[in-house]
C-alpha positions as CSV (number, residue, x, y, z in Angstrom):
1,M,0.0,0.0,0.0
2,I,1.2,3.5,-0.9
3,K,0.0,7.0,-0.1
4,V,-0.4,9.3,-3.1
5,L,-0.9,13.1,-3.0
6,I,-3.1,14.1,-6.0
7,Q,-1.7,17.1,-7.8
8,A,-4.0,17.0,-10.9
9,Q,-7.5,15.7,-11.2
10,A,-8.4,13.5,-14.2
11,G,-9.8,15.7,-16.9
12,S,-8.0,18.9,-15.7
13,T,-5.1,20.8,-17.2
14,D,-4.2,22.3,-13.8
15,K,-1.5,20.8,-11.6
16,I,-0.7,21.9,-8.1
17,R,3.1,22.0,-7.5
18,Y,4.2,21.1,-4.0
19,D,7.2,21.1,-1.8
20,E,7.1,17.4,-1.9
21,K,8.9,16.8,1.4
22,T,6.6,19.1,3.5
23,L,3.5,18.5,1.3
24,T,3.0,22.3,1.2
25,P,1.4,23.7,-2.0
26,I,3.6,26.2,-3.9
27,E,1.7,27.2,-7.0
28,V,-0.7,26.0,-9.7
29,G,0.6,25.4,-13.2
30,S,-1.1,24.0,-16.2
31,V,-0.3,21.6,-19.1
32,S,-1.5,21.8,-22.7
33,R,-3.8,18.7,-22.4
34,P,-6.1,17.4,-19.7
35,Y,-4.7,14.7,-17.5
36,P,-6.4,11.4,-18.6
37,Y,-6.1,10.0,-15.0
38,A,-5.5,11.5,-11.6
39,Y,-1.8,12.3,-11.2
40,G,0.4,12.9,-8.2
41,F,3.3,11.5,-6.3
42,V,4.1,8.8,-3.8
43,V,4.5,10.3,-0.3
44,A,7.8,9.7,1.5
45,T,9.8,8.7,-1.6
46,T,12.7,10.2,-3.5
47,A,13.4,9.2,-7.2
48,A,16.7,9.6,-9.0
49,D,15.7,13.1,-10.1
50,G,15.4,14.2,-6.5
51,D,11.6,14.6,-6.7
52,N,9.1,12.1,-5.2
53,V,8.0,9.2,-7.3
54,D,5.4,10.2,-9.8
55,C,2.1,8.2,-10.0
56,Y,-1.0,7.9,-12.1
57,V,-4.0,6.7,-10.2
58,F,-6.9,4.7,-11.7
59,G,-10.3,3.7,-10.4
60,D,-11.8,6.9,-9.2
61,D,-12.4,9.8,-11.5
62,G,-13.6,11.9,-8.5
63,L,-10.2,12.2,-6.8
64,K,-9.6,15.9,-6.0
65,S,-6.3,17.8,-6.1
66,G,-4.7,18.1,-2.7
67,S,-6.2,14.8,-1.4
68,I,-4.0,12.0,-0.1
69,V,-5.2,8.6,-1.2
70,D,-4.3,5.0,-0.2
71,C,-3.4,3.1,-3.3
72,E,-2.3,-0.4,-4.5
73,V,0.6,-0.5,-7.0
74,V,-0.3,-2.3,-10.3
75,G,2.5,-1.4,-12.7
76,L,5.5,0.8,-13.6
77,L,5.6,3.0,-16.8
78,D,9.1,3.6,-18.2
79,Q,9.6,7.2,-19.0
80,I,12.8,8.8,-20.1
81,E,13.2,12.6,-20.3
82,S,16.3,14.0,-22.0
83,G,18.2,10.8,-21.2
84,E,17.2,10.6,-17.5
85,P,14.7,8.2,-16.0
86,D,11.4,9.6,-14.8
87,H,9.4,6.5,-14.3
88,K,5.7,6.6,-13.3
89,V,4.1,4.2,-10.8
90,L,0.7,3.1,-11.9
91,A,-1.8,2.5,-9.1
92,V,-5.5,2.0,-8.2
93,V,-7.4,3.4,-5.3
94,A,-7.3,0.9,-2.4
95,G,-10.2,-1.5,-2.5
96,Q,-10.6,-1.3,-6.3
97,Q,-9.8,-4.1,-8.6
98,A,-6.0,-4.1,-9.1
99,V,-5.9,-4.0,-12.9
100,L,-4.9,-1.5,-15.4
101,P,-7.5,0.0,-17.7
102,D,-7.6,-1.3,-21.3
103,G,-5.4,0.8,-23.6
104,V,-3.7,2.6,-20.8
105,L,-0.3,2.6,-22.5
106,E,-1.7,4.3,-25.6
107,V,-3.6,6.8,-23.6
108,L,-0.6,7.8,-21.5
109,Q,1.7,7.9,-24.6
110,D,-0.7,10.2,-26.3
111,F,-1.0,12.5,-23.3
112,I,2.8,12.6,-22.5
113,Y,3.9,13.0,-26.1
114,G,1.2,15.7,-26.6
115,V,2.4,17.6,-23.6
116,F,6.1,17.4,-24.5
117,S,5.4,18.5,-28.1
118,G,5.3,22.0,-26.6
119,F,8.9,21.6,-25.5
120,P,10.9,20.8,-28.6
121,D,14.3,20.9,-26.7
122,S,13.1,18.0,-24.4
123,A,13.3,14.5,-25.7
124,V,10.9,12.0,-24.1
125,S,10.2,8.3,-24.6
126,V,7.4,6.4,-23.0
127,G,6.8,2.7,-22.5
128,P,6.7,-0.2,-21.9
129,I,4.7,-0.9,-18.7
130,H,6.4,-3.2,-16.3
131,S,4.8,-5.6,-13.8
132,R,3.4,-4.9,-10.4
133,D,6.5,-6.6,-8.8
134,S,8.8,-4.3,-10.7
135,A,6.8,-1.3,-9.5
136,V,6.8,-2.4,-5.9
137,R,10.6,-2.9,-6.1
138,Y,11.0,0.6,-7.5
139,V,8.9,2.2,-4.8
140,R,10.9,0.3,-2.1
141,E,14.2,1.5,-3.6
142,C,12.9,5.1,-3.6
143,R,11.4,5.0,-0.1
144,D,12.7,7.6,2.3
145,C,14.2,6.2,5.5
């Protein structure tokens, strides 16, 4: 089980940026496309880029920005930005069926490539999706002590 702070609601172009260690909101930014799923970060983690581990959450389109949600890990999306890993944990709201939605890779690729098309100096690659076990290992490796 992980705790995810939701930064962007599904269907919104707004994303709240946080001091990820204190969970204090800093500012609201926006992206060029609406988030297809709720998006946030895993609380009490640090990824290779120094930020918390990013996470897409499935199973509840009513998740509100600023809420902290208990989730079950279901997969790990490979994402590389300008040669650096920026992988995304894929999770479902606790108590929901622990499966990925049909076509999730294509939806996420369309969203991510669409957003990055506005940043021609940034190279991004997305996919494949790895297993739940790979995702759990990744979260454990990034867990703050």
